PDBQT receptor file of N, H, CA, C and O in Angstrom, charges set to zero:
ATOM      1  N   UNK A   1       4.219  16.388 -11.317  1.00  0.00    +0.000 N 
ATOM      2  CA  UNK A   1       4.949  16.999 -10.215  1.00  0.00    +0.000 C 
ATOM      3  C   UNK A   1       4.813  16.154  -8.952  1.00  0.00    +0.000 C 
ATOM      4  O   UNK A   1       3.749  15.619  -8.639  1.00  0.00    +0.000 OA
ATOM      5  N   UNK A   2       5.929  16.058  -8.247  1.00  0.00    +0.000 N 
ATOM      6  H   UNK A   2       6.793  16.493  -8.502  1.00  0.00    +0.000 HD
ATOM      7  CA  UNK A   2       5.933  15.289  -7.019  1.00  0.00    +0.000 C 
ATOM      8  C   UNK A   2       5.652  16.210  -5.848  1.00  0.00    +0.000 C 
ATOM      9  O   UNK A   2       6.176  17.322  -5.773  1.00  0.00    +0.000 OA
ATOM     10  N   UNK A   3       4.834  15.745  -4.953  1.00  0.00    +0.000 N 
ATOM     11  H   UNK A   3       4.408  14.842  -5.014  1.00  0.00    +0.000 HD
ATOM     12  CA  UNK A   3       4.485  16.532  -3.784  1.00  0.00    +0.000 C 
ATOM     13  C   UNK A   3       5.648  16.544  -2.795  1.00  0.00    +0.000 C 
ATOM     14  O   UNK A   3       6.270  15.505  -2.574  1.00  0.00    +0.000 OA
ATOM     15  N   UNK A   4       5.955  17.689  -2.200  1.00  0.00    +0.000 N 
ATOM     16  H   UNK A   4       5.450  18.533  -2.380  1.00  0.00    +0.000 HD
ATOM     17  CA  UNK A   4       7.031  17.731  -1.201  1.00  0.00    +0.000 C 
ATOM     18  C   UNK A   4       6.712  16.850   0.013  1.00  0.00    +0.000 C 
ATOM     19  O   UNK A   4       7.614  16.362   0.694  1.00  0.00    +0.000 OA
ATOM     20  N   UNK A   5       5.440  16.660   0.264  1.00  0.00    +0.000 N 
ATOM     21  H   UNK A   5       4.707  17.056  -0.289  1.00  0.00    +0.000 HD
ATOM     22  CA  UNK A   5       5.038  15.812   1.389  1.00  0.00    +0.000 C 
ATOM     23  C   UNK A   5       5.502  14.376   1.172  1.00  0.00    +0.000 C 
ATOM     24  O   UNK A   5       5.936  13.720   2.119  1.00  0.00    +0.000 OA
ATOM     25  N   UNK A   6       5.416  13.879  -0.055  1.00  0.00    +0.000 N 
ATOM     26  H   UNK A   6       5.063  14.412  -0.824  1.00  0.00    +0.000 HD
ATOM     27  CA  UNK A   6       5.851  12.514  -0.348  1.00  0.00    +0.000 C 
ATOM     28  C   UNK A   6       7.365  12.363  -0.181  1.00  0.00    +0.000 C 
ATOM     29  O   UNK A   6       7.837  11.325   0.282  1.00  0.00    +0.000 OA
ATOM     30  N   UNK A   7       8.109  13.377  -0.550  1.00  0.00    +0.000 N 
ATOM     31  H   UNK A   7       7.725  14.220  -0.926  1.00  0.00    +0.000 HD
ATOM     32  CA  UNK A   7       9.560  13.348  -0.374  1.00  0.00    +0.000 C 
ATOM     33  C   UNK A   7       9.941  13.308   1.095  1.00  0.00    +0.000 C 
ATOM     34  O   UNK A   7      10.828  12.557   1.501  1.00  0.00    +0.000 OA
ATOM     35  N   UNK A   8       9.261  14.125   1.883  1.00  0.00    +0.000 N 
ATOM     36  H   UNK A   8       8.541  14.735   1.553  1.00  0.00    +0.000 HD
ATOM     37  CA  UNK A   8       9.529  14.151   3.321  1.00  0.00    +0.000 C 
ATOM     38  C   UNK A   8       9.132  12.821   3.949  1.00  0.00    +0.000 C 
ATOM     39  O   UNK A   8       9.836  12.300   4.814  1.00  0.00    +0.000 OA
ATOM     40  N   UNK A   9       8.003  12.277   3.511  1.00  0.00    +0.000 N 
ATOM     41  H   UNK A   9       7.431  12.700   2.808  1.00  0.00    +0.000 HD
ATOM     42  CA  UNK A   9       7.537  10.998   4.030  1.00  0.00    +0.000 C 
ATOM     43  C   UNK A   9       8.507   9.873   3.677  1.00  0.00    +0.000 C 
ATOM     44  O   UNK A   9       8.766   8.997   4.503  1.00  0.00    +0.000 OA
ATOM     45  N   UNK A  10       9.040   9.891   2.465  1.00  0.00    +0.000 N 
ATOM     46  H   UNK A  10       8.829  10.602   1.795  1.00  0.00    +0.000 HD
ATOM     47  CA  UNK A  10      10.011   8.874   2.049  1.00  0.00    +0.000 C 
ATOM     48  C   UNK A  10      11.295   9.002   2.866  1.00  0.00    +0.000 C 
ATOM     49  O   UNK A  10      11.855   7.995   3.298  1.00  0.00    +0.000 OA
ATOM     50  N   UNK A  11      11.760  10.219   3.079  1.00  0.00    +0.000 N 
ATOM     51  H   UNK A  11      11.305  11.037   2.728  1.00  0.00    +0.000 HD
ATOM     52  CA  UNK A  11      12.957  10.444   3.886  1.00  0.00    +0.000 C 
ATOM     53  C   UNK A  11      12.738   9.970   5.323  1.00  0.00    +0.000 C 
ATOM     54  O   UNK A  11      13.617   9.345   5.916  1.00  0.00    +0.000 OA
ATOM     55  N   UNK A  12      11.582  10.263   5.868  1.00  0.00    +0.000 N 
ATOM     56  H   UNK A  12      10.867  10.770   5.386  1.00  0.00    +0.000 HD
ATOM     57  CA  UNK A  12      11.250   9.819   7.222  1.00  0.00    +0.000 C 
ATOM     58  C   UNK A  12      11.226   8.292   7.295  1.00  0.00    +0.000 C 
ATOM     59  O   UNK A  12      11.688   7.709   8.276  1.00  0.00    +0.000 OA
ATOM     60  N   UNK A  13      10.695   7.654   6.272  1.00  0.00    +0.000 N 
ATOM     61  H   UNK A  13      10.321   8.127   5.475  1.00  0.00    +0.000 HD
ATOM     62  CA  UNK A  13      10.664   6.192   6.222  1.00  0.00    +0.000 C 
ATOM     63  C   UNK A  13      12.059   5.599   6.193  1.00  0.00    +0.000 C 
ATOM     64  O   UNK A  13      12.323   4.603   6.867  1.00  0.00    +0.000 OA
ATOM     65  N   UNK A  14      12.959   6.200   5.418  1.00  0.00    +0.000 N 
ATOM     66  H   UNK A  14      12.745   7.009   4.871  1.00  0.00    +0.000 HD
ATOM     67  CA  UNK A  14      14.335   5.712   5.338  1.00  0.00    +0.000 C 
ATOM     68  C   UNK A  14      15.045   5.897   6.682  1.00  0.00    +0.000 C 
ATOM     69  O   UNK A  14      15.772   5.011   7.131  1.00  0.00    +0.000 OA
ATOM     70  N   UNK A  15      14.834   7.034   7.309  1.00  0.00    +0.000 N 
ATOM     71  H   UNK A  15      14.243   7.753   6.944  1.00  0.00    +0.000 HD
ATOM     72  CA  UNK A  15      15.453   7.294   8.615  1.00  0.00    +0.000 C 
ATOM     73  C   UNK A  15      14.951   6.288   9.658  1.00  0.00    +0.000 C 
ATOM     74  O   UNK A  15      15.731   5.770  10.458  1.00  0.00    +0.000 OA
ATOM     75  N   UNK A  16      13.650   6.020   9.637  1.00  0.00    +0.000 N 
ATOM     76  H   UNK A  16      13.017   6.441   8.987  1.00  0.00    +0.000 HD
ATOM     77  CA  UNK A  16      13.101   5.025  10.567  1.00  0.00    +0.000 C 
ATOM     78  C   UNK A  16      13.671   3.638  10.289  1.00  0.00    +0.000 C 
ATOM     79  O   UNK A  16      14.005   2.904  11.219  1.00  0.00    +0.000 OA
ATOM     80  N   UNK A  17      13.782   3.283   9.028  1.00  0.00    +0.000 N 
ATOM     81  H   UNK A  17      13.510   3.879   8.273  1.00  0.00    +0.000 HD
ATOM     82  CA  UNK A  17      14.324   1.975   8.667  1.00  0.00    +0.000 C 
ATOM     83  C   UNK A  17      15.762   1.826   9.146  1.00  0.00    +0.000 C 
ATOM     84  O   UNK A  17      16.131   0.782   9.685  1.00  0.00    +0.000 OA
ATOM     85  N   UNK A  18      16.567   2.851   8.955  1.00  0.00    +0.000 N 
ATOM     86  H   UNK A  18      16.267   3.698   8.517  1.00  0.00    +0.000 HD
ATOM     87  CA  UNK A  18      17.960   2.815   9.401  1.00  0.00    +0.000 C 
ATOM     88  C   UNK A  18      18.026   2.753  10.930  1.00  0.00    +0.000 C 
ATOM     89  O   UNK A  18      18.850   2.028  11.488  1.00  0.00    +0.000 OA
ATOM     90  N   UNK A  19      17.166   3.508  11.600  1.00  0.00    +0.000 N 
ATOM     91  H   UNK A  19      16.497   4.097  11.147  1.00  0.00    +0.000 HD
ATOM     92  CA  UNK A  19      17.162   3.500  13.062  1.00  0.00    +0.000 C 
ATOM     93  C   UNK A  19      16.766   2.150  13.636  1.00  0.00    +0.000 C 
ATOM     94  O   UNK A  19      17.404   1.662  14.569  1.00  0.00    +0.000 OA
ATOM     95  N   UNK A  20      15.739   1.555  13.097  1.00  0.00    +0.000 N 
ATOM     96  H   UNK A  20      15.222   1.952  12.340  1.00  0.00    +0.000 HD
ATOM     97  CA  UNK A  20      15.291   0.249  13.590  1.00  0.00    +0.000 C 
ATOM     98  C   UNK A  20      16.339  -0.820  13.296  1.00  0.00    +0.000 C 
ATOM     99  O   UNK A  20      16.617  -1.672  14.141  1.00  0.00    +0.000 OA
ATOM    100  N   UNK A  21      16.920  -0.775  12.098  1.00  0.00    +0.000 N 
ATOM    101  H   UNK A  21      16.694  -0.084  11.412  1.00  0.00    +0.000 HD
ATOM    102  CA  UNK A  21      17.967  -1.740  11.746  1.00  0.00    +0.000 C 
ATOM    103  C   UNK A  21      19.167  -1.590  12.678  1.00  0.00    +0.000 C 
ATOM    104  O   UNK A  21      19.723  -2.588  13.136  1.00  0.00    +0.000 OA
ATOM    105  N   UNK A  22      19.562  -0.370  12.958  1.00  0.00    +0.000 N 
ATOM    106  H   UNK A  22      19.110   0.440  12.586  1.00  0.00    +0.000 HD
ATOM    107  CA  UNK A  22      20.667  -0.134  13.890  1.00  0.00    +0.000 C 
ATOM    108  C   UNK A  22      20.351  -0.651  15.281  1.00  0.00    +0.000 C 
ATOM    109  O   UNK A  22      21.221  -1.215  15.944  1.00  0.00    +0.000 OA
ATOM    110  N   UNK A  23      19.121  -0.467  15.732  1.00  0.00    +0.000 N 
ATOM    111  H   UNK A  23      18.413  -0.009  15.194  1.00  0.00    +0.000 HD
ATOM    112  CA  UNK A  23      18.723  -0.977  17.037  1.00  0.00    +0.000 C 
ATOM    113  C   UNK A  23      18.776  -2.494  17.108  1.00  0.00    +0.000 C 
ATOM    114  O   UNK A  23      19.229  -3.059  18.103  1.00  0.00    +0.000 OA
ATOM    115  N   UNK A  24      18.314  -3.153  16.055  1.00  0.00    +0.000 N 
ATOM    116  H   UNK A  24      17.945  -2.695  15.246  1.00  0.00    +0.000 HD
ATOM    117  CA  UNK A  24      18.342  -4.618  16.020  1.00  0.00    +0.000 C 
ATOM    118  C   UNK A  24      19.785  -5.118  16.025  1.00  0.00    +0.000 C 
ATOM    119  O   UNK A  24      20.109  -6.079  16.722  1.00  0.00    +0.000 OA
ATOM    120  N   UNK A  25      20.648  -4.469  15.252  1.00  0.00    +0.000 N 
ATOM    121  H   UNK A  25      20.385  -3.687  14.686  1.00  0.00    +0.000 HD
ATOM    122  CA  UNK A  25      22.060  -4.868  15.217  1.00  0.00    +0.000 C 
ATOM    123  C   UNK A  25      22.691  -4.669  16.589  1.00  0.00    +0.000 C 
ATOM    124  O   UNK A  25      23.435  -5.532  17.056  1.00  0.00    +0.000 OA
ATOM    125  N   UNK A  26      22.408  -3.558  17.232  1.00  0.00    +0.000 N 
ATOM    126  H   UNK A  26      21.804  -2.857  16.852  1.00  0.00    +0.000 HD
ATOM    127  CA  UNK A  26      22.963  -3.291  18.557  1.00  0.00    +0.000 C 
ATOM    128  C   UNK A  26      22.513  -4.351  19.564  1.00  0.00    +0.000 C 
ATOM    129  O   UNK A  26      23.331  -4.890  20.310  1.00  0.00    +0.000 OA
ATOM    130  N   UNK A  27      21.209  -4.649  19.586  1.00  0.00    +0.000 N 
ATOM    131  H   UNK A  27      20.544  -4.212  18.980  1.00  0.00    +0.000 HD
ATOM    132  CA  UNK A  27      20.704  -5.641  20.531  1.00  0.00    +0.000 C 
ATOM    133  C   UNK A  27      21.263  -7.027  20.254  1.00  0.00    +0.000 C 
ATOM    134  O   UNK A  27      21.548  -7.776  21.188  1.00  0.00    +0.000 OA
ATOM    135  N   UNK A  28      21.423  -7.375  18.992  1.00  0.00    +0.000 N 
ATOM    136  H   UNK A  28      21.192  -6.766  18.233  1.00  0.00    +0.000 HD
ATOM    137  CA  UNK A  28      21.982  -8.673  18.644  1.00  0.00    +0.000 C 
ATOM    138  C   UNK A  28      23.426  -8.789  19.107  1.00  0.00    +0.000 C 
ATOM    139  O   UNK A  28      23.809  -9.795  19.704  1.00  0.00    +0.000 OA
ATOM    140  N   UNK A  29      24.225  -7.771  18.835  1.00  0.00    +0.000 N 
ATOM    141  H   UNK A  29      23.913  -6.954  18.349  1.00  0.00    +0.000 HD
ATOM    142  CA  UNK A  29      25.621  -7.798  19.259  1.00  0.00    +0.000 C 
ATOM    143  C   UNK A  29      25.749  -7.784  20.782  1.00  0.00    +0.000 C 
ATOM    144  O   UNK A  29      26.620  -8.450  21.343  1.00  0.00    +0.000 OA
ATOM    145  N   UNK A  30      24.888  -7.031  21.439  1.00  0.00    +0.000 N 
ATOM    146  H   UNK A  30      24.181  -6.490  20.983  1.00  0.00    +0.000 HD
ATOM    147  CA  UNK A  30      24.911  -6.970  22.894  1.00  0.00    +0.000 C 
ATOM    148  C   UNK A  30      24.568  -8.328  23.495  1.00  0.00    +0.000 C 
ATOM    149  O   UNK A  30      25.215  -8.768  24.445  1.00  0.00    +0.000 OA
ATOM    150  N   UNK A  31      23.564  -8.986  22.951  1.00  0.00    +0.000 N 
ATOM    151  H   UNK A  31      23.039  -8.628  22.179  1.00  0.00    +0.000 HD
ATOM    152  CA  UNK A  31      23.182 -10.317  23.436  1.00  0.00    +0.000 C 
ATOM    153  C   UNK A  31      24.298 -11.325  23.193  1.00  0.00    +0.000 C 
ATOM    154  O   UNK A  31      24.585 -12.151  24.060  1.00  0.00    +0.000 OA
ATOM    155  N   UNK A  32      24.924 -11.266  22.036  1.00  0.00    +0.000 N 
ATOM    156  H   UNK A  32      24.691 -10.595  21.332  1.00  0.00    +0.000 HD
ATOM    157  CA  UNK A  32      26.035 -12.173  21.713  1.00  0.00    +0.000 C 
ATOM    158  C   UNK A  32      27.200 -11.975  22.677  1.00  0.00    +0.000 C 
ATOM    159  O   UNK A  32      27.788 -12.943  23.159  1.00  0.00    +0.000 OA
ATOM    160  N   UNK A  33      27.528 -10.719  22.952  1.00  0.00    +0.000 N 
ATOM    161  H   UNK A  33      27.050  -9.932  22.561  1.00  0.00    +0.000 HD
ATOM    162  CA  UNK A  33      28.629 -10.415  23.865  1.00  0.00    +0.000 C 
ATOM    163  C   UNK A  33      28.319 -10.899  25.281  1.00  0.00    +0.000 C 
ATOM    164  O   UNK A  33      29.189 -11.455  25.952  1.00  0.00    +0.000 OA
ATOM    165  N   UNK A  34      27.086 -10.691  25.735  1.00  0.00    +0.000 N 
ATOM    166  H   UNK A  34      26.379 -10.240  25.190  1.00  0.00    +0.000 HD
ATOM    167  CA  UNK A  34      26.698 -11.139  27.073  1.00  0.00    +0.000 C 
ATOM    168  C   UNK A  34      26.720 -12.662  27.177  1.00  0.00    +0.000 C 
ATOM    169  O   UNK A  34      27.174 -13.207  28.183  1.00  0.00    +0.000 OA
ATOM    170  N   UNK A  35      26.231 -13.354  26.143  1.00  0.00    +0.000 N 
ATOM    171  H   UNK A  35      25.862 -12.911  25.326  1.00  0.00    +0.000 HD
ATOM    172  CA  UNK A  35      26.239 -14.814  26.150  1.00  0.00    +0.000 C 
ATOM    173  C   UNK A  35      27.666 -15.344  26.191  1.00  0.00    +0.000 C 
ATOM    174  O   UNK A  35      27.962 -16.293  26.917  1.00  0.00    +0.000 OA
ATOM    175  N   UNK A  36      28.548 -14.728  25.408  1.00  0.00    +0.000 N 
ATOM    176  H   UNK A  36      28.308 -13.958  24.818  1.00  0.00    +0.000 HD
ATOM    177  CA  UNK A  36      29.949 -15.159  25.379  1.00  0.00    +0.000 C 
ATOM    178  C   UNK A  36      30.616 -14.937  26.733  1.00  0.00    +0.000 C 
ATOM    179  O   UNK A  36      31.382 -15.783  27.194  1.00  0.00    +0.000 OA
ATOM    180  N   UNK A  37      30.329 -13.812  27.366  1.00  0.00    +0.000 N 
ATOM    181  H   UNK A  37      29.707 -13.125  26.992  1.00  0.00    +0.000 HD
ATOM    182  CA  UNK A  37      30.899 -13.514  28.683  1.00  0.00    +0.000 C 
ATOM    183  C   UNK A  37      30.390 -14.514  29.721  1.00  0.00    +0.000 C 
ATOM    184  O   UNK A  37      31.163 -14.999  30.546  1.00  0.00    +0.000 OA
ATOM    185  N   UNK A  38      29.103 -14.822  29.683  1.00  0.00    +0.000 N 
ATOM    186  H   UNK A  38      28.474 -14.428  29.012  1.00  0.00    +0.000 HD
ATOM    187  CA  UNK A  38      28.524 -15.780  30.616  1.00  0.00    +0.000 C 
ATOM    188  C   UNK A  38      29.118 -17.171  30.421  1.00  0.00    +0.000 C 
ATOM    189  O   UNK A  38      29.397 -17.866  31.398  1.00  0.00    +0.000 OA
ATOM    190  N   UNK A  39      29.314 -17.582  29.174  1.00  0.00    +0.000 N 
ATOM    191  H   UNK A  39      29.087 -17.017  28.380  1.00  0.00    +0.000 HD
ATOM    192  CA  UNK A  39      29.932 -18.880  28.905  1.00  0.00    +0.000 C 
ATOM    193  C   UNK A  39      31.368 -18.916  29.423  1.00  0.00    +0.000 C 
ATOM    194  O   UNK A  39      31.804 -19.925  29.977  1.00  0.00    +0.000 OA
ATOM    195  N   UNK A  40      32.098 -17.820  29.244  1.00  0.00    +0.000 N 
ATOM    196  H   UNK A  40      31.743 -17.001  28.794  1.00  0.00    +0.000 HD
ATOM    197  CA  UNK A  40      33.475 -17.755  29.753  1.00  0.00    +0.000 C 
ATOM    198  C   UNK A  40      33.499 -17.857  31.277  1.00  0.00    +0.000 C 
ATOM    199  O   UNK A  40      34.338 -18.558  31.842  1.00  0.00    +0.000 OA
ATOM    200  N   UNK A  41      32.579 -17.156  31.940  1.00  0.00    +0.000 N 
ATOM    201  H   UNK A  41      31.897 -16.586  31.481  1.00  0.00    +0.000 HD
ATOM    202  CA  UNK A  41      32.525 -17.212  33.401  1.00  0.00    +0.000 C 
ATOM    203  C   UNK A  41      32.157 -18.618  33.880  1.00  0.00    +0.000 C 
ATOM    204  O   UNK A  41      32.703 -19.103  34.871  1.00  0.00    +0.000 OA
ATOM    205  N   UNK A  42      31.234 -19.265  33.179  1.00  0.00    +0.000 N 
ATOM    206  H   UNK A  42      30.791 -18.871  32.374  1.00  0.00    +0.000 HD
ATOM    207  CA  UNK A  42      30.833 -20.626  33.550  1.00  0.00    +0.000 C 
ATOM    208  C   UNK A  42      32.000 -21.580  33.370  1.00  0.00    +0.000 C 
ATOM    209  O   UNK A  42      32.253 -22.424  34.230  1.00  0.00    +0.000 OA
ATOM    210  N   UNK A  43      32.704 -21.457  32.272  1.00  0.00    +0.000 N 
ATOM    211  H   UNK A  43      32.499 -20.772  31.573  1.00  0.00    +0.000 HD
ATOM    212  CA  UNK A  43      33.873 -22.300  32.014  1.00  0.00    +0.000 C 
ATOM    213  C   UNK A  43      34.934 -22.083  33.095  1.00  0.00    +0.000 C 
ATOM    214  O   UNK A  43      35.532 -23.038  33.591  1.00  0.00    +0.000 OA
ATOM    215  N   UNK A  44      35.155 -20.832  33.450  1.00  0.00    +0.000 N 
ATOM    216  H   UNK A  44      34.669 -20.056  33.048  1.00  0.00    +0.000 HD
ATOM    217  CA  UNK A  44      36.162 -20.495  34.467  1.00  0.00    +0.000 C 
ATOM    218  C   UNK A  44      35.740 -21.047  35.832  1.00  0.00    +0.000 C 
ATOM    219  O   UNK A  44      36.583 -21.531  36.587  1.00  0.00    +0.000 OA
ATOM    220  N   UNK A  45      34.464 -20.981  36.150  1.00  0.00    +0.000 N 
ATOM    221  H   UNK A  45      33.779 -20.588  35.537  1.00  0.00    +0.000 HD
ATOM    222  CA  UNK A  45      33.973 -21.499  37.435  1.00  0.00    +0.000 C 
ATOM    223  C   UNK A  45      34.134 -23.013  37.485  1.00  0.00    +0.000 C 
ATOM    224  O   UNK A  45      34.503 -23.558  38.525  1.00  0.00    +0.000 OA
ATOM    225  N   UNK A  46      33.867 -23.692  36.390  1.00  0.00    +0.000 N 
ATOM    226  H   UNK A  46      33.568 -23.249  35.545  1.00  0.00    +0.000 HD
ATOM    227  CA  UNK A  46      34.036 -25.145  36.360  1.00  0.00    +0.000 C 
ATOM    228  C   UNK A  46      35.497 -25.520  36.534  1.00  0.00    +0.000 C 
ATOM    229  O   UNK A  46      35.821 -26.483  37.229  1.00  0.00    +0.000 OA
ATOM    230  N   UNK A  47      36.386 -24.750  35.893  1.00  0.00    +0.000 N 
ATOM    231  H   UNK A  47      36.123 -23.968  35.328  1.00  0.00    +0.000 HD
ATOM    232  CA  UNK A  47      37.826 -25.022  36.022  1.00  0.00    +0.000 C 
ATOM    233  C   UNK A  47      38.295 -24.858  37.452  1.00  0.00    +0.000 C 
ATOM    234  O   UNK A  47      39.034 -25.698  37.965  1.00  0.00    +0.000 OA
ATOM    235  N   UNK A  48      37.869 -23.776  38.105  1.00  0.00    +0.000 N 
ATOM    236  H   UNK A  48      37.269 -23.094  37.688  1.00  0.00    +0.000 HD
ATOM    237  CA  UNK A  48      38.331 -23.537  39.471  1.00  0.00    +0.000 C 
ATOM    238  C   UNK A  48      37.699 -24.543  40.440  1.00  0.00    +0.000 C 
ATOM    239  O   UNK A  48      38.317 -24.899  41.444  1.00  0.00    +0.000 OA
ATOM    240  N   UNK A  49      36.484 -25.002  40.155  1.00  0.00    +0.000 N 
ATOM    241  H   UNK A  49      35.982 -24.713  39.340  1.00  0.00    +0.000 HD
ATOM    242  CA  UNK A  49      35.850 -26.002  41.005  1.00  0.00    +0.000 C 
ATOM    243  C   UNK A  49      36.540 -27.350  40.855  1.00  0.00    +0.000 C 
ATOM    244  O   UNK A  49      36.724 -28.066  41.839  1.00  0.00    +0.000 OA
ATOM    245  N   UNK A  50      36.917 -27.698  39.646  1.00  0.00    +0.000 N 
ATOM    246  H   UNK A  50      36.767 -27.116  38.847  1.00  0.00    +0.000 HD
ATOM    247  CA  UNK A  50      37.577 -28.997  39.436  1.00  0.00    +0.000 C 
ATOM    248  C   UNK A  50      38.986 -29.003  40.009  1.00  0.00    +0.000 C 
ATOM    249  O   UNK A  50      39.483 -30.071  40.365  1.00  0.00    +0.000 OA
ATOM    250  N   UNK A  51      39.642 -27.870  40.111  1.00  0.00    +0.000 N 
ATOM    251  H   UNK A  51      39.238 -27.002  39.822  1.00  0.00    +0.000 HD
ATOM    252  CA  UNK A  51      40.979 -27.805  40.700  1.00  0.00    +0.000 C 
ATOM    253  C   UNK A  51      40.934 -27.977  42.215  1.00  0.00    +0.000 C 
ATOM    254  O   UNK A  51      41.887 -28.470  42.818  1.00  0.00    +0.000 OA
ATOM    255  N   UNK A  52      39.835 -27.571  42.819  1.00  0.00    +0.000 N 
ATOM    256  H   UNK A  52      39.061 -27.170  42.328  1.00  0.00    +0.000 HD
ATOM    257  CA  UNK A  52      39.716 -27.662  44.277  1.00  0.00    +0.000 C 
ATOM    258  C   UNK A  52      39.550 -29.100  44.738  1.00  0.00    +0.000 C 
ATOM    259  O   UNK A  52      39.974 -29.441  45.842  1.00  0.00    +0.000 OA
ATOM    260  N   UNK A  53      38.949 -29.942  43.926  1.00  0.00    +0.000 N 
ATOM    261  H   UNK A  53      38.604 -29.664  43.029  1.00  0.00    +0.000 HD
ATOM    262  CA  UNK A  53      38.645 -31.323  44.334  1.00  0.00    +0.000 C 
ATOM    263  C   UNK A  53      39.849 -32.162  44.392  1.00  0.00    +0.000 C 
ATOM    264  O   UNK A  53      39.762 -33.346  44.717  1.00  0.00    +0.000 OA
TER     265      UNK A  53
């Protein structure tokens, strides 16, 4: 017989694993989006600076 405590513990482990994985994916995508935005702004600033000269 399986203890109900082990089932609850396994379910809790799966929920934690999904939560941590989701957090890592969110932070990775957020960092990628911010880096891309910063690169676009830098490119745009260089373009506008070179047009002024």
